[in-house]
C-alpha positions, 0 to 999 in steps of 0.5 A: 969526409968519406960518404959511401954507399954500398949495394946502391948503385944498381937500384933504380931511381927514376927521376927522384921517385925513390926515397930512402927509408932508414931502419937503424944506425950503427957503427960501420962494420961487417955485422951491418954490411952482412946482414944487408945481404941476408934480410928483406926490407919493407915490401921486400925491398932490398937493404944496403948500408949508408956509411959516413963518418964511421956510422952505418944506416941500414936503407932500402929504397922505397917508392915516393908515391907510397912513402911520400907525405901523402902516401905514407898519412894513408898508409899509417892510417889503415891498420892492417897496412900499418901493422904489415910495415911495423912487423918489416922494420921491426924484422931488420932492427932486431935482426940488426941487434941480434948482431951488434948494437944499433939505434933503432929508427922510427917507423917510416923515417924517410929521406929523399936520398942516400946523401940526405941519409949520410949527411944525417949521420954525419950531423948527428955522429956525436948524438949517435956515438953516445947513445950507442955508447950507453945502450951497449949490453943493454935491452929494453923490457916493457911493463903494462899493468892493467886494472880490471875490476870484473876479474875480481871477485863479484860483490855479494848480493844485498838481501832483500827483505821485501818487496819495493823499498826493501828492493831498492835499497838492495840495488843501492847496496849492490851498487856501493859494493861494485864502486868499491870493488872498481876503486879497489882494483884501480887503487891496488893497481896504482900501489902496484906502479908504485912498487915496481918503481921501488923495485927497478930502482938500482936495477935498470939505467933508464926509464920511459913512461908512454901513454897508455894504450887504449881503443884498438891498441889495447889487446889485453883485457882491462884498462890499460894504467900504465905502460913502461919501458925500462933500460936492462943490463942484458945479464938482469933481464929474466931476473927483472922479468920474473919480479915484475910479472909476480908483482900481481900475484894475489892482487883481485882486479890487477894484471901484469904484462911484461914485454920484450926483451926488445932493442931499446926503441924507447930509448934511441931515437932523438928526433933529427930537428933537420928532418927525416920525418918525410921527404 
């Protein structure tokens, strides 16, 4: 068994106060080794590859006090800090993905040390190699569907023929018309989602349905009623993007947001049953 940790020997590890943060896994080769020398990790920590069994993980050392269980929990509850971590993590993954096929690891995947990272590569070698083969030549596109009845034409005001009962009747009619408008928008959004499924069948290699975004995670106007990811052959990316983007054309109260292409986050991170969630 051969295990190598390249470039890590000069990094400080005072009394186990450093952890190994893993960004992505790929096949051993010059692409990941070269990238490690050009791109920083979270908080500017140097990247280096940990290699075992023909696979390499892009790793940086991070402080245990901020990336241990309690420190990490505090960071993930701070939205500004979470955004900073996510940007740095994704920058490494995107840089690696531009060079070669890699499997993005989940945000803040940490191990006690590089030996445990190497052990993880060996234990999961079969899974990683299968995934790398399946994802070769593919990218991820995301599609979010929003229902926003407010963007549809407002119901025409009901005529008021007299005060009192006539005004009350007009108010109720207006309420019913608004409710119908809202129902029409949500029904149209549901129909659009079904249509998207029909159009992507035979084009995408796989599909993942995520939980719709709500609260501070939802930056788009309207209610997010669908949040899906597609594994798409690289050659058909723009074709599918145009198809999905045009689905909401002429549909009042409904909009579509297409994101990507990205590294295939939604399809590349099987759970490690023996760790990787924290030290």
